[in-house]
HTML snippet that shows the backbone in 3Dmol.js (N, CA, C, O; Angstrom):
<script src="https://3Dmol.org/build/3Dmol-min.js"></script>
<div id="view" style="width:600px;height:400px;position:relative"></div>
<script>
const pdb = `
ATOM      1  N   UNK A   1      16.685  61.883 -20.464  1.00  0.00           N
ATOM      2  CA  UNK A   1      16.711  63.253 -20.895  1.00  0.00           C
ATOM      3  C   UNK A   1      17.040  63.292 -22.387  1.00  0.00           C
ATOM      4  O   UNK A   1      17.950  62.601 -22.846  1.00  0.00           O
ATOM      5  N   UNK A   2      16.294  64.106 -23.142  1.00  0.00           N
ATOM      6  CA  UNK A   2      16.521  64.202 -24.581  1.00  0.00           C
ATOM      7  C   UNK A   2      17.720  65.099 -24.872  1.00  0.00           C
ATOM      8  O   UNK A   2      17.979  66.078 -24.172  1.00  0.00           O
ATOM      9  N   UNK A   3      18.435  64.735 -25.919  1.00  0.00           N
ATOM     10  CA  UNK A   3      19.522  65.591 -26.382  1.00  0.00           C
ATOM     11  C   UNK A   3      18.936  66.804 -27.093  1.00  0.00           C
ATOM     12  O   UNK A   3      17.980  66.686 -27.859  1.00  0.00           O
ATOM     13  N   UNK A   4      19.508  67.948 -26.835  1.00  0.00           N
ATOM     14  CA  UNK A   4      19.089  69.153 -27.526  1.00  0.00           C
ATOM     15  C   UNK A   4      20.279  69.716 -28.280  1.00  0.00           C
ATOM     16  O   UNK A   4      21.389  69.797 -27.754  1.00  0.00           O
ATOM     17  N   UNK A   5      20.030  70.094 -29.498  1.00  0.00           N
ATOM     18  CA  UNK A   5      21.095  70.616 -30.328  1.00  0.00           C
ATOM     19  C   UNK A   5      20.760  72.042 -30.751  1.00  0.00           C
ATOM     20  O   UNK A   5      19.615  72.368 -31.062  1.00  0.00           O
ATOM     21  N   UNK A   6      21.765  72.858 -30.752  1.00  0.00           N
ATOM     22  CA  UNK A   6      21.578  74.209 -31.259  1.00  0.00           C
ATOM     23  C   UNK A   6      22.458  74.379 -32.489  1.00  0.00           C
ATOM     24  O   UNK A   6      23.462  73.688 -32.661  1.00  0.00           O
ATOM     25  N   UNK A   7      22.064  75.293 -33.316  1.00  0.00           N
ATOM     26  CA  UNK A   7      22.854  75.559 -34.510  1.00  0.00           C
ATOM     27  C   UNK A   7      23.885  76.620 -34.168  1.00  0.00           C
ATOM     28  O   UNK A   7      23.561  77.801 -34.035  1.00  0.00           O
ATOM     29  N   UNK A   8      25.098  76.197 -34.030  1.00  0.00           N
ATOM     30  CA  UNK A   8      26.170  77.118 -33.679  1.00  0.00           C
ATOM     31  C   UNK A   8      26.400  78.073 -34.845  1.00  0.00           C
ATOM     32  O   UNK A   8      26.568  77.655 -35.991  1.00  0.00           O
ATOM     33  N   UNK A   9      26.404  79.348 -34.528  1.00  0.00           N
ATOM     34  CA  UNK A   9      26.630  80.351 -35.556  1.00  0.00           C
ATOM     35  C   UNK A   9      25.383  80.773 -36.283  1.00  0.00           C
ATOM     36  O   UNK A   9      25.451  81.637 -37.158  1.00  0.00           O
ATOM     37  N   UNK A  10      24.244  80.195 -35.956  1.00  0.00           N
ATOM     38  CA  UNK A  10      22.995  80.567 -36.613  1.00  0.00           C
ATOM     39  C   UNK A  10      22.486  81.861 -36.003  1.00  0.00           C
ATOM     40  O   UNK A  10      22.068  81.895 -34.845  1.00  0.00           O
ATOM     41  N   UNK A  11      22.526  82.910 -36.785  1.00  0.00           N
ATOM     42  CA  UNK A  11      22.077  84.210 -36.310  1.00  0.00           C
ATOM     43  C   UNK A  11      21.161  84.847 -37.338  1.00  0.00           C
ATOM     44  O   UNK A  11      21.219  84.534 -38.527  1.00  0.00           O
ATOM     45  N   UNK A  12      20.340  85.720 -36.869  1.00  0.00           N
ATOM     46  CA  UNK A  12      19.493  86.492 -37.770  1.00  0.00           C
ATOM     47  C   UNK A  12      20.149  87.854 -37.936  1.00  0.00           C
ATOM     48  O   UNK A  12      20.398  88.543 -36.947  1.00  0.00           O
ATOM     49  N   UNK A  13      20.431  88.251 -39.169  1.00  0.00           N
ATOM     50  CA  UNK A  13      21.070  89.549 -39.363  1.00  0.00           C
ATOM     51  C   UNK A  13      20.191  90.672 -38.843  1.00  0.00           C
ATOM     52  O   UNK A  13      18.972  90.646 -39.012  1.00  0.00           O
ATOM     53  N   UNK A  14      20.808  91.650 -38.217  1.00  0.00           N
ATOM     54  CA  UNK A  14      20.045  92.743 -37.629  1.00  0.00           C
ATOM     55  C   UNK A  14      19.391  93.604 -38.715  1.00  0.00           C
ATOM     56  O   UNK A  14      18.409  94.294 -38.442  1.00  0.00           O
ATOM     57  N   UNK A  15      19.912  93.573 -39.912  1.00  0.00           N
ATOM     58  CA  UNK A  15      19.384  94.406 -40.979  1.00  0.00           C
ATOM     59  C   UNK A  15      18.183  93.770 -41.674  1.00  0.00           C
ATOM     60  O   UNK A  15      17.681  94.323 -42.653  1.00  0.00           O
ATOM     61  N   UNK A  16      17.718  92.633 -41.194  1.00  0.00           N
ATOM     62  CA  UNK A  16      16.614  91.957 -41.864  1.00  0.00           C
ATOM     63  C   UNK A  16      15.261  92.238 -41.226  1.00  0.00           C
ATOM     64  O   UNK A  16      14.231  91.904 -41.812  1.00  0.00           O
ATOM     65  N   UNK A  17      15.234  92.831 -40.062  1.00  0.00           N
ATOM     66  CA  UNK A  17      13.971  93.075 -39.373  1.00  0.00           C
ATOM     67  C   UNK A  17      13.325  94.383 -39.784  1.00  0.00           C
ATOM     68  O   UNK A  17      13.922  95.194 -40.492  1.00  0.00           O
ATOM     69  N   UNK A  18      12.095  94.578 -39.328  1.00  0.00           N
ATOM     70  CA  UNK A  18      11.381  95.792 -39.681  1.00  0.00           C
ATOM     71  C   UNK A  18      11.816  96.969 -38.816  1.00  0.00           C
ATOM     72  O   UNK A  18      11.544  98.115 -39.175  1.00  0.00           O
ATOM     73  N   UNK A  19      12.469  96.731 -37.709  1.00  0.00           N
ATOM     74  CA  UNK A  19      12.935  97.806 -36.834  1.00  0.00           C
ATOM     75  C   UNK A  19      14.450  97.951 -36.896  1.00  0.00           C
ATOM     76  O   UNK A  19      15.067  98.453 -35.956  1.00  0.00           O
ATOM     77  N   UNK A  20      15.043  97.519 -37.989  1.00  0.00           N
ATOM     78  CA  UNK A  20      16.499  97.486 -38.095  1.00  0.00           C
ATOM     79  C   UNK A  20      17.107  98.873 -37.989  1.00  0.00           C
ATOM     80  O   UNK A  20      18.127  99.046 -37.322  1.00  0.00           O
ATOM     81  N   UNK A  21      16.508  99.856 -38.627  1.00  0.00           N
ATOM     82  CA  UNK A  21      17.093 101.195 -38.640  1.00  0.00           C
ATOM     83  C   UNK A  21      17.115 101.796 -37.242  1.00  0.00           C
ATOM     84  O   UNK A  21      18.112 102.394 -36.837  1.00  0.00           O
ATOM     85  N   UNK A  22      16.026 101.640 -36.506  1.00  0.00           N
ATOM     86  CA  UNK A  22      15.992 102.218 -35.160  1.00  0.00           C
ATOM     87  C   UNK A  22      16.974 101.509 -34.230  1.00  0.00           C
ATOM     88  O   UNK A  22      17.600 102.156 -33.391  1.00  0.00           O
ATOM     89  N   UNK A  23      17.115 100.203 -34.366  1.00  0.00           N
ATOM     90  CA  UNK A  23      18.075  99.465 -33.542  1.00  0.00           C
ATOM     91  C   UNK A  23      19.498  99.883 -33.887  1.00  0.00           C
ATOM     92  O   UNK A  23      20.323 100.086 -32.996  1.00  0.00           O
ATOM     93  N   UNK A  24      19.786 100.012 -35.177  1.00  0.00           N
ATOM     94  CA  UNK A  24      21.126 100.417 -35.582  1.00  0.00           C
ATOM     95  C   UNK A  24      21.438 101.846 -35.163  1.00  0.00           C
ATOM     96  O   UNK A  24      22.569 102.143 -34.778  1.00  0.00           O
ATOM     97  N   UNK A  25      20.456 102.729 -35.234  1.00  0.00           N
ATOM     98  CA  UNK A  25      20.677 104.106 -34.783  1.00  0.00           C
ATOM     99  C   UNK A  25      20.980 104.144 -33.285  1.00  0.00           C
ATOM    100  O   UNK A  25      21.854 104.886 -32.837  1.00  0.00           O
ATOM    101  N   UNK A  26      20.252 103.340 -32.525  1.00  0.00           N
ATOM    102  CA  UNK A  26      20.494 103.268 -31.084  1.00  0.00           C
ATOM    103  C   UNK A  26      21.908 102.763 -30.804  1.00  0.00           C
ATOM    104  O   UNK A  26      22.620 103.333 -29.978  1.00  0.00           O
ATOM    105  N   UNK A  27      22.314 101.697 -31.489  1.00  0.00           N
ATOM    106  CA  UNK A  27      23.650 101.138 -31.269  1.00  0.00           C
ATOM    107  C   UNK A  27      24.736 102.111 -31.716  1.00  0.00           C
ATOM    108  O   UNK A  27      25.779 102.224 -31.072  1.00  0.00           O
ATOM    109  N   UNK A  28      24.489 102.815 -32.823  1.00  0.00           N
ATOM    110  CA  UNK A  28      25.454 103.801 -33.304  1.00  0.00           C
ATOM    111  C   UNK A  28      25.673 104.882 -32.239  1.00  0.00           C
ATOM    112  O   UNK A  28      26.809 105.228 -31.915  1.00  0.00           O
ATOM    113  N   UNK A  29      24.573 105.406 -31.705  1.00  0.00           N
ATOM    114  CA  UNK A  29      24.681 106.444 -30.686  1.00  0.00           C
ATOM    115  C   UNK A  29      25.372 105.922 -29.430  1.00  0.00           C
ATOM    116  O   UNK A  29      26.149 106.639 -28.799  1.00  0.00           O
ATOM    117  N   UNK A  30      25.091 104.692 -29.076  1.00  0.00           N
ATOM    118  CA  UNK A  30      25.708 104.079 -27.900  1.00  0.00           C
ATOM    119  C   UNK A  30      27.229 103.970 -28.078  1.00  0.00           C
ATOM    120  O   UNK A  30      27.986 104.278 -27.158  1.00  0.00           O
ATOM    121  N   UNK A  31      27.673 103.529 -29.268  1.00  0.00           N
ATOM    122  CA  UNK A  31      29.107 103.407 -29.519  1.00  0.00           C
ATOM    123  C   UNK A  31      29.778 104.778 -29.563  1.00  0.00           C
ATOM    124  O   UNK A  31      30.910 104.924 -29.104  1.00  0.00           O
ATOM    125  N   UNK A  32      29.096 105.781 -30.109  1.00  0.00           N
ATOM    126  CA  UNK A  32      29.654 107.133 -30.124  1.00  0.00           C
ATOM    127  C   UNK A  32      29.837 107.634 -28.688  1.00  0.00           C
ATOM    128  O   UNK A  32      30.874 108.206 -28.353  1.00  0.00           O
ATOM    129  N   UNK A  33      28.835 107.418 -27.855  1.00  0.00           N
ATOM    130  CA  UNK A  33      28.924 107.829 -26.453  1.00  0.00           C
ATOM    131  C   UNK A  33      30.060 107.108 -25.731  1.00  0.00           C
ATOM    132  O   UNK A  33      30.817 107.725 -24.982  1.00  0.00           O
ATOM    133  N   UNK A  34      30.176 105.795 -25.958  1.00  0.00           N
ATOM    134  CA  UNK A  34      31.245 105.037 -25.310  1.00  0.00           C
ATOM    135  C   UNK A  34      32.612 105.489 -25.808  1.00  0.00           C
ATOM    136  O   UNK A  34      33.568 105.536 -25.034  1.00  0.00           O
ATOM    137  N   UNK A  35      32.713 105.824 -27.103  1.00  0.00           N
ATOM    138  CA  UNK A  35      33.987 106.309 -27.651  1.00  0.00           C
ATOM    139  C   UNK A  35      34.370 107.631 -27.014  1.00  0.00           C
ATOM    140  O   UNK A  35      35.540 107.863 -26.710  1.00  0.00           O
ATOM    141  N   UNK A  36      33.390 108.495 -26.812  1.00  0.00           N
ATOM    142  CA  UNK A  36      33.668 109.787 -26.181  1.00  0.00           C
ATOM    143  C   UNK A  36      34.112 109.600 -24.741  1.00  0.00           C
ATOM    144  O   UNK A  36      35.063 110.241 -24.295  1.00  0.00           O
ATOM    145  N   UNK A  37      33.433 108.729 -24.014  1.00  0.00           N
ATOM    146  CA  UNK A  37      33.785 108.480 -22.619  1.00  0.00           C
ATOM    147  C   UNK A  37      35.158 107.814 -22.496  1.00  0.00           C
ATOM    148  O   UNK A  37      35.939 108.153 -21.606  1.00  0.00           O
ATOM    149  N   UNK A  38      35.445 106.876 -23.384  1.00  0.00           N
ATOM    150  CA  UNK A  38      36.693 106.114 -23.300  1.00  0.00           C
ATOM    151  C   UNK A  38      37.883 106.894 -23.848  1.00  0.00           C
ATOM    152  O   UNK A  38      39.028 106.521 -23.596  1.00  0.00           O
ATOM    153  N   UNK A  39      37.638 107.953 -24.581  1.00  0.00           N
ATOM    154  CA  UNK A  39      38.744 108.713 -25.158  1.00  0.00           C
ATOM    155  C   UNK A  39      39.622 109.320 -24.067  1.00  0.00           C
ATOM    156  O   UNK A  39      40.828 109.473 -24.265  1.00  0.00           O
ATOM    157  N   UNK A  40      39.050 109.661 -22.939  1.00  0.00           N
ATOM    158  CA  UNK A  40      39.818 110.266 -21.862  1.00  0.00           C
ATOM    159  C   UNK A  40      40.544 109.220 -21.015  1.00  0.00           C
ATOM    160  O   UNK A  40      41.553 109.518 -20.376  1.00  0.00           O
ATOM    161  N   UNK A  41      40.026 108.008 -21.020  1.00  0.00           N
ATOM    162  CA  UNK A  41      40.602 106.960 -20.180  1.00  0.00           C
ATOM    163  C   UNK A  41      41.657 106.163 -20.945  1.00  0.00           C
ATOM    164  O   UNK A  41      42.793 106.017 -20.492  1.00  0.00           O
ATOM    165  N   UNK A  42      41.264 105.655 -22.104  1.00  0.00           N
ATOM    166  CA  UNK A  42      42.122 104.762 -22.863  1.00  0.00           C
ATOM    167  C   UNK A  42      41.925 105.060 -24.343  1.00  0.00           C
ATOM    168  O   UNK A  42      40.839 104.831 -24.875  1.00  0.00           O
ATOM    169  N   UNK A  43      42.932 105.555 -25.002  1.00  0.00           N
ATOM    170  CA  UNK A  43      42.826 105.956 -26.399  1.00  0.00           C
ATOM    171  C   UNK A  43      42.492 104.768 -27.296  1.00  0.00           C
ATOM    172  O   UNK A  43      41.695 104.910 -28.223  1.00  0.00           O
ATOM    173  N   UNK A  44      43.079 103.607 -27.044  1.00  0.00           N
ATOM    174  CA  UNK A  44      42.827 102.436 -27.877  1.00  0.00           C
ATOM    175  C   UNK A  44      41.376 101.991 -27.780  1.00  0.00           C
ATOM    176  O   UNK A  44      40.773 101.614 -28.784  1.00  0.00           O
ATOM    177  N   UNK A  45      40.822 102.030 -26.599  1.00  0.00           N
ATOM    178  CA  UNK A  45      39.434 101.632 -26.423  1.00  0.00           C
ATOM    179  C   UNK A  45      38.510 102.628 -27.121  1.00  0.00           C
ATOM    180  O   UNK A  45      37.523 102.231 -27.740  1.00  0.00           O
ATOM    181  N   UNK A  46      38.820 103.898 -27.025  1.00  0.00           N
ATOM    182  CA  UNK A  46      38.032 104.917 -27.713  1.00  0.00           C
ATOM    183  C   UNK A  46      38.062 104.725 -29.216  1.00  0.00           C
ATOM    184  O   UNK A  46      37.038 104.871 -29.885  1.00  0.00           O
ATOM    185  N   UNK A  47      39.230 104.398 -29.753  1.00  0.00           N
ATOM    186  CA  UNK A  47      39.353 104.145 -31.195  1.00  0.00           C
ATOM    187  C   UNK A  47      38.555 102.912 -31.611  1.00  0.00           C
ATOM    188  O   UNK A  47      37.944 102.897 -32.679  1.00  0.00           O
ATOM    189  N   UNK A  48      38.562 101.886 -30.775  1.00  0.00           N
ATOM    190  CA  UNK A  48      37.789 100.682 -31.061  1.00  0.00           C
ATOM    191  C   UNK A  48      36.307 101.007 -31.180  1.00  0.00           C
ATOM    192  O   UNK A  48      35.652 100.592 -32.136  1.00  0.00           O
ATOM    193  N   UNK A  49      35.777 101.752 -30.205  1.00  0.00           N
ATOM    194  CA  UNK A  49      34.365 102.113 -30.239  1.00  0.00           C
ATOM    195  C   UNK A  49      34.055 103.014 -31.429  1.00  0.00           C
ATOM    196  O   UNK A  49      32.977 102.921 -32.016  1.00  0.00           O
ATOM    197  N   UNK A  50      34.989 103.877 -31.783  1.00  0.00           N
ATOM    198  CA  UNK A  50      34.782 104.763 -32.926  1.00  0.00           C
ATOM    199  C   UNK A  50      34.707 103.965 -34.229  1.00  0.00           C
ATOM    200  O   UNK A  50      33.882 104.256 -35.095  1.00  0.00           O
ATOM    201  N   UNK A  51      35.574 102.958 -34.363  1.00  0.00           N
ATOM    202  CA  UNK A  51      35.539 102.107 -35.566  1.00  0.00           C
ATOM    203  C   UNK A  51      34.241 101.310 -35.643  1.00  0.00           C
ATOM    204  O   UNK A  51      33.682 101.128 -36.724  1.00  0.00           O
ATOM    205  N   UNK A  52      33.762 100.833 -34.487  1.00  0.00           N
ATOM    206  CA  UNK A  52      32.489 100.114 -34.467  1.00  0.00           C
ATOM    207  C   UNK A  52      31.361 101.039 -34.909  1.00  0.00           C
ATOM    208  O   UNK A  52      30.495 100.631 -35.683  1.00  0.00           O
ATOM    209  N   UNK A  53      31.360 102.274 -34.427  1.00  0.00           N
ATOM    210  CA  UNK A  53      30.334 103.247 -34.792  1.00  0.00           C
ATOM    211  C   UNK A  53      30.397 103.556 -36.288  1.00  0.00           C
ATOM    212  O   UNK A  53      29.356 103.705 -36.927  1.00  0.00           O
ATOM    213  N   UNK A  54      31.593 103.655 -36.850  1.00  0.00           N
ATOM    214  CA  UNK A  54      31.732 103.926 -38.270  1.00  0.00           C
ATOM    215  C   UNK A  54      31.184 102.782 -39.105  1.00  0.00           C
ATOM    216  O   UNK A  54      30.573 103.011 -40.148  1.00  0.00           O
ATOM    217  N   UNK A  55      31.399 101.544 -38.651  1.00  0.00           N
ATOM    218  CA  UNK A  55      30.845 100.383 -39.353  1.00  0.00           C
ATOM    219  C   UNK A  55      29.325 100.397 -39.348  1.00  0.00           C
ATOM    220  O   UNK A  55      28.694 100.098 -40.362  1.00  0.00           O
ATOM    221  N   UNK A  56      28.740 100.743 -38.214  1.00  0.00           N
ATOM    222  CA  UNK A  56      27.282 100.811 -38.115  1.00  0.00           C
ATOM    223  C   UNK A  56      26.748 101.943 -38.989  1.00  0.00           C
ATOM    224  O   UNK A  56      25.688 101.814 -39.600  1.00  0.00           O
ATOM    225  N   UNK A  57      27.487 103.055 -39.046  1.00  0.00           N
ATOM    226  CA  UNK A  57      27.064 104.182 -39.872  1.00  0.00           C
ATOM    227  C   UNK A  57      27.026 103.796 -41.344  1.00  0.00           C
ATOM    228  O   UNK A  57      26.119 104.207 -42.068  1.00  0.00           O
ATOM    229  N   UNK A  58      28.003 103.010 -41.795  1.00  0.00           N
ATOM    230  CA  UNK A  58      28.015 102.548 -43.189  1.00  0.00           C
ATOM    231  C   UNK A  58      26.795 101.685 -43.483  1.00  0.00           C
ATOM    232  O   UNK A  58      26.184 101.807 -44.546  1.00  0.00           O
ATOM    233  N   UNK A  59      26.444 100.825 -42.555  1.00  0.00           N
ATOM    234  CA  UNK A  59      25.263  99.972 -42.743  1.00  0.00           C
ATOM    235  C   UNK A  59      24.006 100.829 -42.806  1.00  0.00           C
ATOM    236  O   UNK A  59      23.131 100.593 -43.639  1.00  0.00           O
ATOM    237  N   UNK A  60      23.913 101.829 -41.920  1.00  0.00           N
ATOM    238  CA  UNK A  60      22.761 102.727 -41.923  1.00  0.00           C
ATOM    239  C   UNK A  60      22.650 103.489 -43.248  1.00  0.00           C
ATOM    240  O   UNK A  60      21.553 103.654 -43.782  1.00  0.00           O
ATOM    241  N   UNK A  61      23.773 103.945 -43.769  1.00  0.00           N
ATOM    242  CA  UNK A  61      23.762 104.656 -45.033  1.00  0.00           C
ATOM    243  C   UNK A  61      23.328 103.757 -46.190  1.00  0.00           C
ATOM    244  O   UNK A  61      22.670 104.214 -47.126  1.00  0.00           O
ATOM    245  N   UNK A  62      23.693 102.495 -46.123  1.00  0.00           N
ATOM    246  CA  UNK A  62      23.287 101.575 -47.195  1.00  0.00           C
ATOM    247  C   UNK A  62      21.797 101.238 -47.122  1.00  0.00           C
ATOM    248  O   UNK A  62      21.176 100.929 -48.139  1.00  0.00           O
ATOM    249  N   UNK A  63      21.231 101.300 -45.930  1.00  0.00           N
ATOM    250  CA  UNK A  63      19.799 101.020 -45.773  1.00  0.00           C
ATOM    251  C   UNK A  63      18.928 102.198 -46.190  1.00  0.00           C
ATOM    252  O   UNK A  63      17.794 102.008 -46.629  1.00  0.00           O
ATOM    253  N   UNK A  64      19.452 103.414 -46.054  1.00  0.00           N
ATOM    254  CA  UNK A  64      18.664 104.603 -46.339  1.00  0.00           C
ATOM    255  C   UNK A  64      18.589 104.926 -47.800  1.00  0.00           C
ATOM    256  O   UNK A  64      17.953 105.908 -48.183  1.00  0.00           O
TER     257      UNK A  64
END
`;
const viewer = $3Dmol.createViewer("view");
viewer.addModel(pdb, "pdb");
viewer.setStyle({}, {cartoon: {color: "spectrum"}});
viewer.zoomTo();
viewer.render();
</script>
């Protein structure tokens, strides 16, 4: 059997593709929805999702 090696940590940035804006908008909306849902259950989890959404929003603003 041949050894197979993968490049650990090798990723393609999401902002490099031609559909980056639509993917980021989808993820932003998803995190906003999860933050709203989690706000009633666990405040810390809601804040986490809100911070993730804010980070994605900054990236979207830099692309536009």
